[in-house]
C-alpha positions in Angstrom: 62.0 0.0 -120.5 60.4 -3.3 -121.7 57.0 -3.0 -120.3 54.1 -3.2 -122.7 56.5 -4.4 -125.4 58.4 -1.1 -125.3 55.3 1.0 -126.1 55.8 4.4 -124.4 52.3 5.5 -125.4 50.7 2.5 -123.6 52.8 3.2 -120.5 51.5 6.8 -120.4 47.9 5.6 -121.0 48.1 3.1 -118.1 49.5 5.7 -115.8 46.6 8.0 -116.7 43.9 5.2 -116.3 45.4 4.2 -112.9 45.7 7.7 -111.6 42.4 9.0 -112.9 40.4 6.1 -111.5 42.3 5.6 -108.3 43.2 2.0 -109.2 44.5 0.2 -106.1 45.2 -3.2 -107.5 46.2 -4.8 -110.8 45.9 -8.3 -112.1 48.0 -9.2 -115.1 47.8 -12.4 -117.2 50.9 -13.3 -119.1 53.8 -12.3 -116.9 56.4 -13.3 -119.5 59.6 -11.6 -118.3 57.9 -9.5 -115.5 58.6 -6.0 -116.8 55.0 -4.9 -117.0 54.2 -6.4 -113.5 57.2 -4.4 -112.2 55.9 -1.2 -113.8 52.5 -1.6 -112.1 54.2 -2.4 -108.7 56.1 0.8 -108.8 53.1 3.0 -109.1 52.6 4.4 -105.6 48.8 4.3 -105.6 48.8 0.6 -106.5 48.8 -1.6 -103.4 48.6 -5.0 -104.9 49.8 -6.5 -108.2 49.1 -10.1 -109.0 50.6 -11.5 -112.2 49.9 -15.0 -113.7 51.9 -17.1 -116.1 52.0 -20.8 -117.0 55.8 -20.8 -116.6 58.3 -18.9 -114.6 60.3 -17.0 -117.2 60.8 -13.7 -115.4 64.3 -12.7 -114.4 64.1 -9.8 -112.0 60.5 -8.8 -111.3 59.7 -6.3 -108.6 59.2 -8.2 -105.3 56.1 -6.2 -104.6 54.3 -8.2 -107.3 52.7 -11.5 -106.4 53.3 -14.3 -108.9 50.8 -17.1 -109.5 52.2 -20.0 -111.5 49.5 -21.7 -113.6 47.0 -21.4 -116.4 45.5 -17.9 -116.4 42.1 -19.3 -117.3 42.0 -20.9 -113.8 44.3 -18.7 -111.7 42.5 -15.5 -112.5 39.8 -16.5 -110.0 42.4 -17.0 -107.3 43.9 -13.6 -108.2 40.4 -12.0 -107.9 40.0 -13.6 -104.5 43.3 -12.1 -103.4 42.1 -8.6 -104.4 38.8 -9.2 -102.6 40.5 -10.5 -99.4 42.6 -7.3 -99.3 39.6 -5.1 -100.3 42.0 -3.5 -102.9 39.4 -2.0 -105.2 39.2 -0.3 -107.8 40.9 -3.0 -109.9 42.5 -3.0 -113.3 42.8 -6.4 -115.1 45.4 -6.4 -117.8 44.8 -9.4 -120.1 47.8 -10.2 -122.2 48.3 -14.0 -121.9 49.0 -16.0 -125.0 48.2 -19.7 -125.7 51.8 -20.7 -126.5 52.0 -22.9 -123.4 48.5 -24.2 -123.0 46.7 -27.2 -124.3 44.2 -25.3 -126.6 44.7 -23.7 -130.0 42.5 -20.8 -129.0 43.7 -17.9 -126.9 42.9 -17.9 -123.2 40.9 -14.6 -123.4 37.4 -16.1 -123.8 37.8 -18.3 -120.7 39.5 -15.6 -118.7 36.5 -13.3 -119.4 34.1 -16.1 -118.3 35.9 -16.6 -115.1 35.9 -12.8 -114.4 32.2 -12.5 -115.2 31.5 -15.5 -112.9 33.5 -14.0 -110.0 31.7 -10.6 -110.2 28.2 -12.0 -110.6 28.9 -14.2 -107.6 30.1 -11.2 -105.6 27.5 -8.4 -106.1 28.3 -5.0 -104.7 32.0 -5.2 -105.5 33.2 -2.4 -107.7 33.5 -3.7 -111.3 37.0 -3.6 -112.8 38.7 -1.7 -115.5 39.9 -4.2 -118.1 42.7 -3.7 -120.7 43.0 -6.3 -123.5 46.4 -6.2 -125.2 47.2 -7.4 -128.8 43.7 -6.6 -130.1 42.2 -5.1 -133.2 41.9 -1.3 -133.0 39.3 -0.1 -135.5 40.8 2.3 -138.1 44.4 1.6 -137.0 47.0 -0.7 -138.4 48.3 -1.8 -135.0 49.3 -5.5 -134.6 46.9 -7.9 -133.0 46.7 -11.7 -132.3 44.4 -14.1 -134.1 43.6 -17.6 -132.9 41.2 -20.3 -134.1 38.4 -18.5 -132.3 39.2 -15.4 -134.4 41.1 -12.2 -133.8 41.3 -10.5 -130.4 38.6 -7.9 -131.0 35.5 -6.3 -129.7 33.4 -8.3 -132.2 35.0 -11.6 -131.3 34.7 -11.1 -127.5 31.8 -8.7 -127.1 29.5 -11.2 -125.3 32.2 -12.2 -122.9 33.0 -8.6 -122.0 29.4 -7.5 -121.7 28.7 -10.4 -119.3 31.0 -8.7 -116.8 29.1 -5.4 -117.0 25.4 -5.9 -116.5 24.8 -2.1 -116.6 26.9 -1.6 -119.7 30.5 -0.7 -120.4 32.5 1.9 -122.2 35.2 0.9 -124.7 38.2 2.9 -125.8 41.4 2.1 -127.6 45.0 3.3 -127.8 45.3 6.0 -130.4 49.1 5.8 -130.8 51.6 3.0 -130.5 55.3 2.5 -130.4 57.7 -0.4 -129.7 55.9 -3.6 -130.8 53.1 -1.4 -132.2 50.2 -3.4 -130.8 46.5 -2.6 -130.2 45.0 -2.3 -126.7 41.3 -2.1 -125.7 40.3 -0.4 -122.5 36.9 -1.4 -121.0 35.3 0.3 -118.0 32.0 0.1 -116.2 29.4 2.5 -117.8 28.7 5.4 -115.5 25.3 7.0 -116.2 
């Protein structure tokens, strides 16, 4: 069990989010070794998993997951088009890419969020996604998070980019417990009145 950096609580939370919201497809940025993509591909209600990484490092990823080689800031639009083509909504987007292999000292998150906002604003009527952002600040918890030159991965740092995806507002929750690598995760969903 290496998915979600060996965090059993996150594994349970993702199972709950996917089942409670009838998620049919998952896009992941930051494939790394492929364990998390394989986890998503094995959930029976998930029909499409697209995972993106700048390099092919995975060893034995579930063959039901589609792999896109490239920069997640660019490839996320291709992945969204694949989901649209298969009409595999509702969608969960798991943002966990790191800038270790790209040409910028900032993390890819801000650009990924811009690409996602652009896709959904250009495709009105499509069900807005659930988004999970890994390695982020969780208020009131001492979970690990990433910091880049544009600041820590947090609601405060990326609020504008997240809100651009959800014109009618969004709801934000966080993981309350952690194990394994002990990292924070933010869950964002469209606000339902």
